[in-house]
KEKOLMI-972095 format. One record per residue (C-alpha): x, y, z. Coordinates in Angstrom, 2 decimals. Example, Ala and Ser with C-alpha at 12.3 -4.5 7.8 and 13.67 -1.06 7.14 Angstrom:
12.30, -4.50, 7.80
13.67, -1.06, 7.14
! end
This chain:
14.98, 107.10, 208.66
17.37, 107.81, 205.80
20.33, 108.06, 208.19
19.49, 104.69, 209.66
19.46, 103.01, 206.24
22.85, 104.53, 205.41
24.20, 103.29, 208.72
22.85, 99.79, 208.11
24.37, 99.80, 204.63
27.77, 100.80, 206.04
27.48, 98.08, 208.68
26.61, 95.48, 206.04
29.58, 96.53, 203.88
31.86, 96.41, 206.91
30.69, 92.90, 207.82
31.09, 91.70, 204.22
34.57, 93.20, 204.04
35.62, 91.47, 207.25
34.11, 88.21, 206.07
36.03, 88.42, 202.77
39.25, 89.16, 204.65
38.72, 86.15, 206.93
38.17, 83.89, 203.91
40.80, 85.22, 201.51
43.71, 85.94, 203.89
44.27, 82.24, 204.70
43.91, 81.37, 201.00
46.45, 84.04, 200.11
48.89, 82.74, 202.73
48.39, 79.18, 201.48
49.05, 80.27, 197.91
52.25, 82.09, 198.91
53.41, 79.10, 200.95
52.77, 76.73, 198.05
54.76, 79.00, 195.73
57.68, 79.06, 198.16
57.68, 75.27, 198.48
57.47, 74.86, 194.71
60.65, 76.85, 194.11
62.65, 75.17, 196.84
65.18, 72.72, 195.43
66.83, 71.37, 198.55
65.97, 68.74, 201.08
67.19, 66.98, 204.18
65.88, 63.59, 205.20
66.53, 60.33, 207.01
67.36, 57.21, 204.99
67.52, 53.47, 205.57
71.19, 52.50, 205.52
70.79, 48.76, 206.01
73.90, 47.08, 204.62
75.56, 50.42, 203.79
76.73, 51.62, 207.22
79.85, 53.74, 207.01
79.45, 54.82, 203.38
78.85, 58.26, 201.91
77.42, 58.21, 198.38
77.35, 61.46, 196.37
75.59, 61.94, 193.02
76.27, 65.14, 191.07
74.34, 66.11, 187.95
74.60, 69.09, 185.63
72.49, 70.65, 182.91
73.92, 73.29, 180.57
71.66, 75.72, 178.77
72.16, 77.35, 175.37
73.03, 80.76, 176.84
76.04, 79.58, 178.89
74.25, 79.03, 182.20
74.31, 75.83, 184.20
72.29, 74.01, 186.84
74.32, 71.88, 189.25
72.53, 69.41, 191.53
74.03, 67.33, 194.31
72.55, 64.54, 196.44
74.53, 62.99, 199.29
73.37, 59.85, 201.09
75.41, 59.78, 204.27
75.13, 56.34, 205.86
77.71, 57.28, 208.45
75.21, 59.78, 209.90
71.99, 58.24, 208.49
70.66, 61.16, 206.46
70.34, 62.44, 202.92
70.97, 66.02, 201.82
70.34, 67.51, 198.38
70.62, 70.92, 196.82
70.97, 72.89, 193.60
73.21, 75.74, 192.47
72.33, 77.81, 189.39
74.97, 79.74, 187.47
73.53, 82.25, 185.01
75.43, 83.37, 181.92
75.68, 86.92, 183.32
77.70, 85.72, 186.33
74.86, 85.64, 188.85
74.68, 82.52, 190.99
72.07, 81.34, 193.48
71.77, 78.19, 195.55
69.25, 76.22, 197.47
70.97, 73.88, 199.88
74.42, 72.45, 199.19
75.47, 72.44, 195.58
78.65, 72.26, 193.58
80.36, 74.22, 190.84
79.71, 72.42, 187.53
80.52, 75.33, 185.23
83.63, 73.60, 183.87
81.39, 70.75, 182.65
79.46, 73.24, 180.50
82.33, 75.22, 178.94
81.96, 74.84, 175.18
79.12, 72.34, 175.57
75.77, 74.17, 175.42
72.61, 72.08, 175.76
74.48, 69.21, 177.38
73.98, 67.33, 180.63
75.56, 64.55, 182.62
76.18, 63.00, 185.99
78.97, 61.60, 188.10
78.99, 59.75, 191.38
81.41, 58.73, 194.07
81.25, 56.55, 197.16
83.51, 56.96, 200.17
83.85, 54.48, 202.99
84.33, 55.82, 206.50
86.77, 53.66, 208.46
85.11, 54.08, 211.86
81.44, 54.83, 211.50
79.09, 55.74, 214.34
77.15, 52.64, 215.14
! end
């Protein structure tokens, strides 16, 4: 009788363990996926280019921190192709750099200007656009 109770207890623990794994594994994967999406700083999308066919508009922004690092963001609305692309490049003060999507090198904007930020933009017209 005692052996049977031990066996039933082991079976109950095994079932509870499997049940917990079925519940928490998807939650763990969801949490990890949400963290990955939260740190992503790039995107690709489709835009409405009504009245702007054949133009490529690029906006570049920079943020300089107090330690000599910089964050360089770029967003390009390409109305020749009909899509938008954005990305960020980080330059740390120790020389390490990492990017997410296309970025640009804004370090010269930060030289001697800690805690500053700014933006610049340009628009190009494509002579023969795909239409």
